[in-house]
PDB file with one MODEL, atoms N, CA, C and O in Angstrom:
MODEL        1
ATOM      1  N   MET A   1       1.337 -14.737 -10.324  1.00  0.00           N
ATOM      2  CA  MET A   1       3.430 -15.374  -9.838  1.00  0.00           C
ATOM      3  C   MET A   1       2.137 -15.407  -8.413  1.00  0.00           C
ATOM      4  O   MET A   1       1.265 -14.718  -7.884  1.00  0.00           O
ATOM      5  N   ARG A   2       3.007 -17.124  -8.312  1.00  0.00           N
ATOM      6  CA  ARG A   2       2.424 -18.434  -6.975  1.00  0.00           C
ATOM      7  C   ARG A   2       3.649 -17.536  -6.231  1.00  0.00           C
ATOM      8  O   ARG A   2       4.613 -16.939  -6.710  1.00  0.00           O
ATOM      9  N   ILE A   3       3.158 -17.719  -4.788  1.00  0.00           N
ATOM     10  CA  ILE A   3       4.270 -17.937  -3.766  1.00  0.00           C
ATOM     11  C   ILE A   3       4.083 -19.475  -3.764  1.00  0.00           C
ATOM     12  O   ILE A   3       3.082 -20.145  -4.016  1.00  0.00           O
ATOM     13  N   SER A   4       5.679 -19.938  -3.311  1.00  0.00           N
ATOM     14  CA  SER A   4       5.529 -21.208  -2.764  1.00  0.00           C
ATOM     15  C   SER A   4       4.802 -21.455  -1.071  1.00  0.00           C
ATOM     16  O   SER A   4       4.340 -20.377  -0.696  1.00  0.00           O
ATOM     17  N   PRO A   5       4.747 -21.760  -0.781  1.00  0.00           N
ATOM     18  CA  PRO A   5       4.576 -22.127   0.728  1.00  0.00           C
ATOM     19  C   PRO A   5       5.222 -21.933   1.865  1.00  0.00           C
ATOM     20  O   PRO A   5       4.917 -21.396   2.931  1.00  0.00           O
ATOM     21  N   ASP A   6       6.694 -22.754   1.229  1.00  0.00           N
ATOM     22  CA  ASP A   6       8.405 -22.995   2.051  1.00  0.00           C
ATOM     23  C   ASP A   6       9.178 -21.483   1.599  1.00  0.00           C
ATOM     24  O   ASP A   6      10.324 -21.295   2.009  1.00  0.00           O
ATOM     25  N   SER A   7       8.641 -20.646   0.920  1.00  0.00           N
ATOM     26  CA  SER A   7       9.555 -19.779   0.173  1.00  0.00           C
ATOM     27  C   SER A   7       9.856 -18.805   1.687  1.00  0.00           C
ATOM     28  O   SER A   7       9.022 -18.429   2.511  1.00  0.00           O
ATOM     29  N   PRO A   8      11.248 -18.598   1.672  1.00  0.00           N
ATOM     30  CA  PRO A   8      11.779 -17.660   2.964  1.00  0.00           C
ATOM     31  C   PRO A   8      10.239 -16.525   3.118  1.00  0.00           C
ATOM     32  O   PRO A   8       9.412 -16.411   4.023  1.00  0.00           O
ATOM     33  N   THR A   9      10.355 -15.995   2.088  1.00  0.00           N
ATOM     34  CA  THR A   9       8.870 -14.614   2.538  1.00  0.00           C
ATOM     35  C   THR A   9       8.048 -14.925   2.827  1.00  0.00           C
ATOM     36  O   THR A   9       7.333 -13.971   3.135  1.00  0.00           O
ATOM     37  N   MET A  10       7.508 -15.991   2.976  1.00  0.00           N
ATOM     38  CA  MET A  10       5.990 -16.819   2.770  1.00  0.00           C
ATOM     39  C   MET A  10       6.001 -16.510   4.258  1.00  0.00           C
ATOM     40  O   MET A  10       5.379 -15.650   4.882  1.00  0.00           O
ATOM     41  N   LYS A  11       7.163 -17.744   4.805  1.00  0.00           N
ATOM     42  CA  LYS A  11       6.922 -18.267   6.139  1.00  0.00           C
ATOM     43  C   LYS A  11       7.566 -17.187   7.009  1.00  0.00           C
ATOM     44  O   LYS A  11       8.040 -17.472   8.108  1.00  0.00           O
ATOM     45  N   LEU A  12       7.581 -15.909   6.500  1.00  0.00           N
ATOM     46  CA  LEU A  12       8.662 -14.779   7.905  1.00  0.00           C
ATOM     47  C   LEU A  12       7.029 -14.223   8.099  1.00  0.00           C
ATOM     48  O   LEU A  12       6.732 -13.549   9.085  1.00  0.00           O
ATOM     49  N   TYR A  13       5.961 -14.605   6.991  1.00  0.00           N
ATOM     50  CA  TYR A  13       4.178 -13.838   6.437  1.00  0.00           C
ATOM     51  C   TYR A  13       3.525 -14.652   7.719  1.00  0.00           C
ATOM     52  O   TYR A  13       2.544 -14.478   8.443  1.00  0.00           O
ATOM     53  N   GLN A  14       4.967 -15.992   7.583  1.00  0.00           N
ATOM     54  CA  GLN A  14       3.335 -16.632   8.385  1.00  0.00           C
ATOM     55  C   GLN A  14       3.516 -16.865   9.972  1.00  0.00           C
ATOM     56  O   GLN A  14       2.675 -17.353  10.727  1.00  0.00           O
ATOM     57  N   GLU A  15       4.975 -16.344  10.346  1.00  0.00           N
ATOM     58  CA  GLU A  15       5.110 -15.757  11.273  1.00  0.00           C
ATOM     59  C   GLU A  15       4.732 -14.444  12.181  1.00  0.00           C
ATOM     60  O   GLU A  15       4.384 -14.180  13.332  1.00  0.00           O
ATOM     61  N   PHE A  16       4.976 -13.884  11.125  1.00  0.00           N
ATOM     62  CA  PHE A  16       4.469 -12.204  11.400  1.00  0.00           C
ATOM     63  C   PHE A  16       2.798 -12.001  11.519  1.00  0.00           C
ATOM     64  O   PHE A  16       2.278 -11.375  12.443  1.00  0.00           O
ATOM     65  N   THR A  17       2.287 -12.436  10.773  1.00  0.00           N
ATOM     66  CA  THR A  17       1.182 -13.256  11.573  1.00  0.00           C
ATOM     67  C   THR A  17       0.215 -13.664  12.567  1.00  0.00           C
ATOM     68  O   THR A  17      -0.868 -13.215  12.942  1.00  0.00           O
ATOM     69  N   THR A  18       1.087 -14.855  12.941  1.00  0.00           N
ATOM     70  CA  THR A  18       1.124 -15.809  14.359  1.00  0.00           C
ATOM     71  C   THR A  18       1.617 -14.340  15.001  1.00  0.00           C
ATOM     72  O   THR A  18       0.617 -13.765  15.431  1.00  0.00           O
ATOM     73  N   PHE A  19       2.727 -13.612  15.189  1.00  0.00           N
ATOM     74  CA  PHE A  19       3.120 -12.735  16.153  1.00  0.00           C
ATOM     75  C   PHE A  19       1.942 -11.576  16.254  1.00  0.00           C
ATOM     76  O   PHE A  19       1.281 -11.163  17.207  1.00  0.00           O
ATOM     77  N   ASN A  20       1.963 -11.348  15.321  1.00  0.00           N
ATOM     78  CA  ASN A  20       0.451  -9.921  15.808  1.00  0.00           C
ATOM     79  C   ASN A  20      -0.821 -10.953  15.768  1.00  0.00           C
ATOM     80  O   ASN A  20      -1.457 -10.499  14.817  1.00  0.00           O
ATOM     81  N   PHE A  21      -1.408 -11.853  16.157  1.00  0.00           N
ATOM     82  CA  PHE A  21      -2.597 -12.743  16.962  1.00  0.00           C
ATOM     83  C   PHE A  21      -2.152 -13.109  18.157  1.00  0.00           C
ATOM     84  O   PHE A  21      -3.084 -13.214  18.954  1.00  0.00           O
ATOM     85  N   TYR A  22      -0.625 -13.456  18.820  1.00  0.00           N
ATOM     86  CA  TYR A  22      -0.453 -13.869  19.884  1.00  0.00           C
ATOM     87  C   TYR A  22       0.330 -12.139  20.627  1.00  0.00           C
ATOM     88  O   TYR A  22       1.024 -11.997  21.633  1.00  0.00           O
ATOM     89  N   TRP A  23      -0.103 -11.216  19.746  1.00  0.00           N
ATOM     90  CA  TRP A  23       0.474 -10.193  20.903  1.00  0.00           C
ATOM     91  C   TRP A  23       0.652  -9.338  21.908  1.00  0.00           C
ATOM     92  O   TRP A  23       1.451  -8.493  22.311  1.00  0.00           O
ATOM     93  N   ASP A  24      -0.843 -10.083  22.304  1.00  0.00           N
ATOM     94  CA  ASP A  24      -1.267  -9.293  23.610  1.00  0.00           C
ATOM     95  C   ASP A  24      -1.135 -10.318  25.094  1.00  0.00           C
ATOM     96  O   ASP A  24      -1.421 -10.072  26.265  1.00  0.00           O
ATOM     97  N   SER A  25      -0.517 -11.659  24.363  1.00  0.00           N
ATOM     98  CA  SER A  25       0.083 -12.337  25.066  1.00  0.00           C
ATOM     99  C   SER A  25       1.495 -12.528  25.806  1.00  0.00           C
ATOM    100  O   SER A  25       1.818 -13.000  26.896  1.00  0.00           O
ATOM    101  N   TYR A  26       2.077 -12.049  24.913  1.00  0.00           N
ATOM    102  CA  TYR A  26       3.849 -11.078  25.022  1.00  0.00           C
ATOM    103  C   TYR A  26       3.862 -10.158  26.603  1.00  0.00           C
ATOM    104  O   TYR A  26       2.961  -9.331  26.738  1.00  0.00           O
ATOM    105  N   THR A  27       4.426 -10.250  27.240  1.00  0.00           N
ATOM    106  CA  THR A  27       5.683  -9.179  28.035  1.00  0.00           C
ATOM    107  C   THR A  27       6.374  -8.020  26.861  1.00  0.00           C
ATOM    108  O   THR A  27       6.798  -8.235  25.726  1.00  0.00           O
ATOM    109  N   ILE A  28       6.289  -6.737  27.646  1.00  0.00           N
ATOM    110  CA  ILE A  28       6.911  -5.839  26.656  1.00  0.00           C
ATOM    111  C   ILE A  28       8.243  -6.028  26.407  1.00  0.00           C
ATOM    112  O   ILE A  28       8.865  -5.410  25.544  1.00  0.00           O
ATOM    113  N   GLU A  29       8.948  -7.306  27.521  1.00  0.00           N
ATOM    114  CA  GLU A  29      10.504  -7.830  26.684  1.00  0.00           C
ATOM    115  C   GLU A  29      10.398  -8.472  25.348  1.00  0.00           C
ATOM    116  O   GLU A  29      10.821  -8.000  24.293  1.00  0.00           O
ATOM    117  N   GLU A  30       9.771  -9.626  25.520  1.00  0.00           N
ATOM    118  CA  GLU A  30       8.822 -10.430  24.678  1.00  0.00           C
ATOM    119  C   GLU A  30       8.608  -9.993  23.226  1.00  0.00           C
ATOM    120  O   GLU A  30       8.619 -10.735  22.244  1.00  0.00           O
ATOM    121  N   ARG A  31       8.446  -8.901  23.243  1.00  0.00           N
ATOM    122  CA  ARG A  31       7.470  -8.337  22.337  1.00  0.00           C
ATOM    123  C   ARG A  31       8.850  -7.358  21.592  1.00  0.00           C
ATOM    124  O   ARG A  31       8.963  -7.148  20.384  1.00  0.00           O
ATOM    125  N   LYS A  32       9.749  -6.893  22.614  1.00  0.00           N
ATOM    126  CA  LYS A  32      11.027  -6.167  22.062  1.00  0.00           C
ATOM    127  C   LYS A  32      11.896  -6.898  21.211  1.00  0.00           C
ATOM    128  O   LYS A  32      12.374  -6.531  20.137  1.00  0.00           O
ATOM    129  N   LYS A  33      12.070  -8.125  21.893  1.00  0.00           N
ATOM    130  CA  LYS A  33      13.020  -9.536  21.149  1.00  0.00           C
ATOM    131  C   LYS A  33      12.162 -10.045  20.199  1.00  0.00           C
ATOM    132  O   LYS A  33      12.831 -10.524  19.284  1.00  0.00           O
ATOM    133  N   LEU A  34      11.248 -10.130  20.050  1.00  0.00           N
ATOM    134  CA  LEU A  34       9.752 -10.698  19.104  1.00  0.00           C
ATOM    135  C   LEU A  34      10.378  -9.913  17.701  1.00  0.00           C
ATOM    136  O   LEU A  34      10.759 -10.384  16.629  1.00  0.00           O
ATOM    137  N   ASN A  35      10.320  -8.759  18.115  1.00  0.00           N
ATOM    138  CA  ASN A  35      10.136  -7.956  16.687  1.00  0.00           C
ATOM    139  C   ASN A  35      11.616  -6.919  16.748  1.00  0.00           C
ATOM    140  O   ASN A  35      11.893  -6.103  15.869  1.00  0.00           O
ATOM    141  N   LYS A  36      12.202  -7.097  17.617  1.00  0.00           N
ATOM    142  CA  LYS A  36      13.906  -7.097  16.301  1.00  0.00           C
ATOM    143  C   LYS A  36      14.490  -8.508  15.662  1.00  0.00           C
ATOM    144  O   LYS A  36      15.233  -8.569  14.682  1.00  0.00           O
ATOM    145  N   ASP A  37      13.956  -9.709  16.485  1.00  0.00           N
ATOM    146  CA  ASP A  37      14.376 -10.589  15.271  1.00  0.00           C
ATOM    147  C   ASP A  37      13.703 -10.343  14.308  1.00  0.00           C
ATOM    148  O   ASP A  37      14.377  -9.915  13.371  1.00  0.00           O
ATOM    149  N   PHE A  38      11.646 -10.501  13.938  1.00  0.00           N
ATOM    150  CA  PHE A  38      11.516 -10.051  13.015  1.00  0.00           C
ATOM    151  C   PHE A  38      11.891  -9.020  11.912  1.00  0.00           C
ATOM    152  O   PHE A  38      11.597  -9.247  10.739  1.00  0.00           O
ATOM    153  N   MET A  39      12.575  -7.826  12.309  1.00  0.00           N
ATOM    154  CA  MET A  39      13.055  -7.061  11.377  1.00  0.00           C
ATOM    155  C   MET A  39      14.692  -7.004  10.669  1.00  0.00           C
ATOM    156  O   MET A  39      15.175  -6.481   9.665  1.00  0.00           O
ATOM    157  N   GLN A  40      15.345  -8.064  12.085  1.00  0.00           N
ATOM    158  CA  GLN A  40      16.450  -8.765  11.279  1.00  0.00           C
ATOM    159  C   GLN A  40      15.994  -9.684   9.904  1.00  0.00           C
ATOM    160  O   GLN A  40      16.153  -9.499   8.698  1.00  0.00           O
ATOM    161  N   LYS A  41      15.560 -10.409  10.443  1.00  0.00           N
ATOM    162  CA  LYS A  41      14.896 -11.327   9.303  1.00  0.00           C
ATOM    163  C   LYS A  41      14.321 -10.859   7.259  1.00  0.00           C
ATOM    164  O   LYS A  41      14.429 -11.143   6.066  1.00  0.00           O
ATOM    165  N   LEU A  42      13.646  -9.865   8.425  1.00  0.00           N
ATOM    166  CA  LEU A  42      13.008  -9.176   6.720  1.00  0.00           C
ATOM    167  C   LEU A  42      14.131  -7.832   6.542  1.00  0.00           C
ATOM    168  O   LEU A  42      13.909  -6.836   5.853  1.00  0.00           O
ATOM    169  N   TYR A  43      15.226  -8.060   7.254  1.00  0.00           N
ATOM    170  CA  TYR A  43      15.983  -7.172   6.676  1.00  0.00           C
ATOM    171  C   TYR A  43      17.176  -8.383   6.185  1.00  0.00           C
ATOM    172  O   TYR A  43      18.243  -7.788   6.034  1.00  0.00           O
ATOM    173  N   GLU A  44      17.283  -9.374   5.990  1.00  0.00           N
ATOM    174  CA  GLU A  44      18.223 -10.754   5.586  1.00  0.00           C
ATOM    175  C   GLU A  44      17.392 -11.006   4.080  1.00  0.00           C
ATOM    176  O   GLU A  44      18.027 -11.604   3.211  1.00  0.00           O
ATOM    177  N   LEU A  45      16.029 -10.569   3.777  1.00  0.00           N
ATOM    178  CA  LEU A  45      15.443 -10.871   3.182  1.00  0.00           C
ATOM    179  C   LEU A  45      15.833 -10.057   1.884  1.00  0.00           C
ATOM    180  O   LEU A  45      16.128 -10.642   0.842  1.00  0.00           O
ATOM    181  N   GLY A  46      15.819  -8.615   2.000  1.00  0.00           N
ATOM    182  CA  GLY A  46      16.020  -8.228   1.350  1.00  0.00           C
ATOM    183  C   GLY A  46      15.120  -7.085   1.213  1.00  0.00           C
ATOM    184  O   GLY A  46      15.238  -6.318   0.257  1.00  0.00           O
TER     185      GLY A  46
ENDMDL
END
């Protein structure tokens, strides 16, 4: 099974890897907001 780079799942995965890579550069408030946004998008994907 191939996953299209434009699929919502792949875009979310790319966002997640970027989020992890730059984790140390975020403040605690930014981390909380980004984590909340990420979890919301994950929930919406099902």
